[in-house]
Steps between C-alpha positions, in 0.01 A plus 500: 500500500140591582268604218282810541187592306418869527137594433427861405218713364649844452815709489723237657726718715522231770579248226789724394629522857498119520669464160772739613555311826523165319750643249715635784497159669315628808214256433644165396205384292390465141213710366352219291187685387335842501124474448245777459122502475516829304623504141624860531682445830838675496627213716507289182723760335733488800513122479580511129778755555648276771492197271249315717228257397169686511138434416166680485221282637159650419241441775222568250587176322381298800156429645580604854776582747575141593530390137753777448691400811500135393668611178755705697579213737549260210734746327700572817530135598620411149803726538556393861429829675600502868358836605232730358567871545206738461630840391203722431285206385152647521311172523396310811638149462259217573518253792594237239810698401594565863467132588734401216767744619445500876741738676670553165311811381619842614347843453588859581244747633527880543391524863587361841271199497249421640419869451362621166456177307384500140595691188497853645742460790691823438194720450316337790789569740519861384125556527482338844757744632748252647845644567692186402451251220738272315551179307433134581632189327291195586414147402168464321215302651124486447440829686546821300836649602478278807792257469794473740719810489864456398633857525358844570647847499336830586520855370355819643222678316583867452240773556525610137497151348273430206412155369771548236781609734418230754479236226845600373655443843303179553620360166861588578467307826337208318795476262731458800285274717377248241848383394599475868201275572564284194864457600388370841256264328754364251767465768261286711493755783121493543281260694120525522378386840154553653416760237812705561827528310816434697807663344839344559744784547853500364752383759 
């Protein structure tokens, strides 16, 4: 069974969606570790409630980003992590980290990439006035929100949407799409070729 490490910084709602999918047997993997860079992250509470191994790793205890990532890699390799799942992890991982887990790091982003990269994807889409936005699950590479896309799904922006109402619908979609993408990954249904993800469909 594949081992997952889920890295979080905040509330951990995507973590909870993944925990639920694993418990139901939809994702046939083991959540071997939940790690947060924030001591007050509610994701750590969720991990504790689920009986999972969890750890707070303080970035301020390290000289720089790469030193921190070297610590993370050492910790993840020690417990034989197969895939790293970023679920609201608000740090940009270093090229060193990416190299050590090439095509094995996945992230979820609240826009239809390559549109509206960065930390304000929902607000940026709303302010720009686009009529459609959505969610993207992608592999992580050295470009910010630029890795090969695994799955995407769109939603329409309503005329009366606020950042809060749009975010609520985006998050609901995330909680559906992320487990779907991880299931494909764990079931060996994904192939990265020429910078694109080929998805093997069920026969």
